[in-house]
ZAVEX-788607 format. One record per residue: x, y, z of N, C-alpha, C, CB in turn; residue in three letters. Coordinates in nm, 4 decimals. Atoms other than C-alpha are relative to their C-alpha. Glycine has a CB too. Example, Ala and Ser with C-alpha at 12.3 -4.5 7.8 and 13.67 -1.06 7.14 Angstrom:
# ZAVEX-788607
R, 0.0890, -0.1190, 0.0000, 1.2300, -0.4500, 0.7800, 0.0900, 0.1200, 0.0000, -0.0992, 0.0027, 0.1246, ALA
R, -0.0820, -0.1190, -0.0060, 1.3670, -0.1060, 0.7140, -0.0770, 0.1090, 0.0730, 0.0414, 0.0462, -0.1415, SER
# end
This chain:
# ZAVEX-788607
R, -0.0651, 0.0986, -0.0861, 1.3868, -2.5963, -14.6855, 0.0816, 0.0704, 0.1189, 0.0965, -0.0898, -0.0890, MET
R, -0.0852, -0.0339, -0.0889, 1.5338, -2.4561, -14.3548, 0.0681, -0.0879, 0.0928, -0.0522, 0.0776, 0.0573, LYS
R, -0.0602, 0.0776, -0.1062, 1.8069, -2.5864, -14.1267, 0.0396, 0.0978, 0.0919, 0.1149, -0.0893, -0.0416, LYS
R, -0.0845, -0.0700, -0.1197, 1.9397, -2.4588, -13.7741, 0.1083, -0.0602, 0.0214, -0.0613, 0.0073, 0.1303, ILE
R, -0.1245, 0.0668, -0.0529, 2.2609, -2.5146, -13.6968, 0.0592, 0.0645, 0.1290, 0.1089, 0.0024, -0.1095, ILE
R, -0.0361, -0.0187, -0.1247, 2.3847, -2.4771, -13.3137, 0.1703, -0.0095, -0.0513, -0.0729, -0.1188, 0.1191, TYR
R, -0.1428, -0.0424, -0.0153, 2.7576, -2.3116, -13.3357, 0.0875, 0.0044, 0.1204, 0.0044, 0.1141, -0.0384, ILE
R, -0.0632, -0.0520, -0.1364, 2.9889, -2.3150, -13.0686, 0.1553, 0.0613, -0.0352, 0.0112, -0.1400, 0.1210, GLU
R, -0.1308, -0.0811, 0.0109, 3.3169, -2.0954, -13.0791, -0.0126, 0.1555, -0.0307, 0.0857, -0.0623, -0.1140, GLY
R, 0.0273, -0.1543, 0.0704, 3.1787, -1.7633, -13.2159, -0.0117, 0.0615, 0.1133, -0.1363, 0.0314, -0.1020, MET
R, -0.0285, -0.1146, -0.1080, 3.2670, -1.4603, -13.0097, -0.0195, 0.1386, -0.0599, 0.1540, -0.0075, 0.0578, SER
R, 0.0052, -0.1450, 0.0674, 3.2308, -1.1711, -13.2497, -0.0617, 0.0127, -0.1103, 0.1186, 0.0546, -0.0304, CYS
R, 0.0459, -0.0021, 0.1205, 3.1070, -1.0035, -13.5622, 0.0717, -0.0743, -0.1087, -0.0112, 0.1208, -0.0288, GLY
R, -0.0610, 0.0789, 0.0905, 3.3832, -1.1565, -13.7419, -0.0057, -0.1440, -0.0258, 0.1018, 0.0209, 0.0164, HIS
R, 0.0305, 0.1391, 0.0137, 3.3023, -1.4892, -13.6474, -0.1166, 0.0050, -0.0840, -0.0228, -0.0761, 0.1331, CYS
R, 0.1534, 0.0115, 0.0620, 2.9423, -1.4281, -13.7734, 0.0281, 0.0096, -0.1484, -0.1157, 0.1311, 0.0518, VAL
R, -0.0289, -0.0438, 0.1679, 3.0667, -1.2969, -14.1292, 0.0744, -0.1061, -0.0555, 0.0943, 0.1458, -0.0286, ARG
R, -0.0922, 0.1127, 0.0403, 3.3183, -1.6036, -14.1403, -0.1138, -0.1232, -0.0220, 0.1283, -0.0359, 0.1298, HIS
R, 0.0776, 0.1156, 0.0159, 3.0703, -1.8556, -14.0897, -0.1127, 0.0277, -0.1319, -0.0744, -0.0314, 0.1506, VAL
R, 0.0594, -0.0438, 0.1053, 2.8109, -1.6756, -14.3244, 0.0749, -0.0085, -0.1335, -0.0349, 0.1215, 0.0286, GLU
R, -0.0508, 0.0093, 0.1356, 3.0528, -1.6357, -14.6179, 0.0273, -0.1751, -0.0316, 0.1509, 0.1017, -0.0095, GLU
R, -0.0388, 0.1341, -0.0253, 3.1537, -2.0193, -14.5382, -0.1210, -0.0582, -0.0674, 0.0261, -0.0421, 0.1585, ALA
R, 0.0934, 0.0793, 0.0394, 2.7864, -2.1480, -14.5814, -0.0508, 0.0555, -0.1465, -0.1060, -0.0071, 0.1104, LEU
R, 0.0625, -0.0315, 0.1304, 2.6792, -1.9079, -14.8635, 0.0941, -0.0695, -0.1115, -0.0131, 0.1676, -0.0218, LYS
R, -0.0755, 0.0825, 0.1019, 2.9635, -2.0679, -15.0639, -0.0504, -0.1381, -0.0592, 0.1235, -0.0281, 0.0592, GLU
R, 0.0784, 0.1079, 0.0296, 2.7554, -2.3879, -15.0909, -0.0830, 0.0209, -0.0789, -0.0528, -0.0508, 0.0876, LEU
R, 0.1157, 0.0138, 0.1331, 2.5439, -2.4654, -15.4277, -0.1124, -0.0269, 0.0889, 0.0231, -0.1404, -0.1327, ALA
R, 0.1245, 0.0348, -0.0792, 2.2029, -2.4744, -15.2915, -0.0284, 0.0815, 0.1244, 0.0075, -0.1411, 0.0427, GLY
R, 0.0454, -0.0794, -0.1029, 2.2214, -2.2245, -15.0114, -0.0421, 0.1457, -0.0610, 0.1125, 0.0077, 0.1105, VAL
R, 0.0699, -0.1739, 0.0929, 1.9873, -1.9027, -15.0805, 0.0225, 0.0943, 0.1228, -0.2274, 0.0098, -0.0581, GLU
R, -0.0197, -0.1154, -0.0795, 2.0688, -1.7304, -14.7613, 0.0401, -0.0377, 0.1533, -0.1310, 0.0850, -0.0064, GLY
R, -0.0451, 0.0386, -0.1063, 2.2160, -1.7396, -14.4150, -0.0466, 0.1051, 0.1331, 0.1458, -0.0148, -0.0288, VAL
R, 0.0036, -0.1135, -0.0892, 2.1337, -1.5546, -14.1021, 0.0632, -0.0854, 0.1068, -0.1510, 0.0755, 0.0330, ASN
R, -0.0879, 0.0548, -0.1415, 2.3714, -1.6088, -13.7958, -0.0489, 0.1043, 0.1370, 0.2062, 0.0230, -0.0315, VAL
R, 0.0256, -0.0504, -0.0948, 2.2851, -1.5224, -13.4551, 0.0924, -0.0310, 0.1100, -0.1140, -0.0220, 0.0168, ASN
R, -0.0792, 0.0420, -0.0934, 2.5605, -1.4816, -13.2357, -0.0317, -0.0065, 0.1520, 0.0957, 0.0671, -0.0183, LEU
R, 0.0384, 0.0218, -0.1253, 2.4076, -1.4205, -12.9052, -0.0512, -0.1430, 0.0204, -0.0961, 0.0978, 0.0347, LYS
R, 0.0824, 0.1605, -0.0496, 2.1914, -1.7405, -12.9361, 0.0893, -0.1306, -0.0349, -0.1655, -0.0296, -0.0992, GLU
R, -0.1015, 0.1077, 0.0452, 2.5012, -1.9419, -13.1058, -0.0551, -0.0842, -0.1045, 0.0441, -0.0919, 0.1154, LYS
R, 0.0483, 0.0965, 0.1073, 2.3023, -2.0403, -13.4387, 0.0104, 0.0424, -0.1354, -0.1358, -0.0333, 0.0183, TYR
R, 0.0205, -0.0428, 0.1166, 2.2644, -2.0138, -13.7921, -0.1168, -0.0485, -0.0746, 0.1030, -0.0200, -0.0608, ALA
R, 0.0908, 0.0658, 0.0834, 1.9705, -2.0638, -14.0091, 0.0133, 0.0163, -0.1176, -0.1118, 0.0224, 0.0197, ILE
R, -0.0456, 0.0452, 0.1393, 2.0195, -2.1793, -14.3417, -0.0978, -0.0180, -0.1189, 0.0621, -0.1269, 0.0157, VAL
R, 0.1030, 0.0146, 0.0979, 1.7721, -2.1262, -14.6392, 0.0643, -0.1023, -0.1203, -0.0451, 0.1559, -0.0575, ASP
R, -0.0482, 0.0690, 0.0936, 1.8109, -2.3950, -14.8726, -0.0826, -0.0449, -0.1302, 0.0441, -0.0964, 0.0631, LEU
R, 0.1084, 0.0056, 0.1489, 1.6698, -2.4305, -15.2545, -0.0065, -0.1664, 0.0102, 0.0868, 0.0747, -0.1950, SER
R, 0.0299, 0.1304, 0.0151, 1.7462, -2.8103, -15.2232, 0.0466, -0.0543, 0.1220, 0.0552, -0.0618, -0.1193, ASN
R, -0.0386, 0.0437, -0.1286, 1.8541, -3.0523, -14.9288, 0.1521, -0.0392, -0.0326, -0.0980, -0.1250, 0.0606, ASN
R, -0.1131, -0.0019, -0.0106, 2.2161, -3.0329, -14.8371, 0.0089, -0.1009, 0.1273, 0.0519, 0.1391, 0.0040, ILE
R, -0.0301, 0.0767, -0.0928, 2.3342, -3.3276, -14.6193, 0.0889, 0.0898, 0.1342, 0.0774, -0.1167, -0.0753, ASP
R, -0.0136, -0.0408, -0.1267, 2.3679, -3.2215, -14.2503, 0.1786, 0.0014, 0.0149, -0.0913, -0.1082, 0.1063, ASP
R, -0.1054, 0.0167, 0.0119, 2.7294, -3.3657, -14.2905, 0.1122, 0.0755, -0.0673, -0.0127, -0.0838, -0.0276, VAL
R, -0.0587, -0.0938, 0.1014, 2.8410, -3.1312, -14.5811, 0.0112, 0.1344, 0.1150, -0.1149, 0.0265, -0.1596, ILE
R, 0.0250, -0.1538, -0.0655, 2.6898, -2.8229, -14.3627, 0.0999, 0.0150, 0.1146, -0.1651, 0.0245, 0.0670, LEU
R, -0.0937, 0.0183, -0.1495, 2.8960, -2.9597, -14.0259, 0.1576, 0.0336, -0.0696, -0.0102, -0.2040, 0.0873, GLN
R, -0.1256, 0.0020, 0.0369, 3.2006, -2.9993, -14.2323, 0.0439, 0.1507, -0.0399, 0.0148, -0.1024, -0.1102, ALA
R, -0.0303, -0.1662, 0.0563, 3.1885, -2.6202, -14.3939, 0.0195, 0.0877, 0.1378, -0.1554, 0.0777, -0.1030, VAL
R, -0.0083, -0.0662, -0.1161, 3.1340, -2.4918, -14.0549, 0.1400, -0.0121, 0.0975, -0.1168, -0.0459, 0.0677, VAL
R, -0.1379, 0.0654, -0.0503, 3.4248, -2.6943, -13.8808, 0.0799, 0.0439, -0.0925, 0.0127, -0.1587, 0.0127, GLU
R, -0.1203, -0.0600, 0.0901, 3.6356, -2.5892, -14.1932, 0.0339, 0.1477, 0.0414, -0.0420, 0.0010, -0.1653, ASP
R, -0.0277, -0.1473, -0.0181, 3.5974, -2.2278, -14.0941, 0.0385, 0.0267, 0.1425, -0.1246, 0.0882, -0.0379, ALA
R, -0.0559, -0.0239, -0.1480, 3.7044, -2.2898, -13.7321, -0.0814, -0.0183, 0.1169, 0.0438, 0.1319, 0.0155, GLY
R, 0.0923, -0.0190, -0.1243, 3.3991, -2.3525, -13.5376, -0.0534, -0.1445, 0.0228, -0.1307, 0.1153, -0.0254, TYR
R, 0.0665, 0.1185, -0.0425, 3.1971, -2.6502, -13.3592, -0.1056, -0.0057, -0.0476, -0.0149, -0.0195, 0.1206, ASP
R, 0.1566, -0.0055, 0.0156, 2.8823, -2.7564, -13.4643, -0.0512, -0.0905, 0.1168, -0.0568, -0.0592, -0.1563, VAL
R, 0.1082, 0.0643, -0.1076, 2.6429, -2.8821, -13.1667, -0.0856, -0.0781, -0.0341, -0.0770, 0.0809, 0.0624, ALA
R, 0.1345, 0.0689, 0.0857, 2.3699, -2.9843, -13.3801, -0.0587, 0.0531, -0.1252, -0.1214, 0.0011, 0.0841, VAL
R, 0.0897, -0.0594, 0.1335, 2.1836, -2.9372, -13.6956, -0.1689, -0.0654, 0.0267, 0.0819, -0.0763, -0.1830, ILE
R, 0.1145, 0.0625, -0.0200, 1.8071, -2.9672, -13.7034, -0.0690, 0.0625, -0.1154, -0.0625, 0.0157, 0.1408, LYS
R, 0.0732, -0.0748, 0.0989, 1.5546, -2.9103, -13.9683, -0.1112, 0.0600, 0.0709, -0.0468, -0.0843, -0.1173, ASN
R, 0.0671, -0.0908, -0.0510, 1.3113, -2.6344, -13.9116, -0.1717, -0.0251, -0.0706, 0.0846, 0.1437, -0.0334, MET
# end
């Protein structure tokens, strides 16, 4: 399963690494690909993780979530 998270507030490579590291800490996350230019992260999941949890992780890392969609 894949989800795409549109993220506001990222402006540099450090932001990308910070979001990637935060999401990779979640159990069930198999991979994360963050696109700085387009302001999104694609998350590969081994099981369904509730959008509320994904949003909380990104927001705890210091960024805003605009929307989360299933792919």
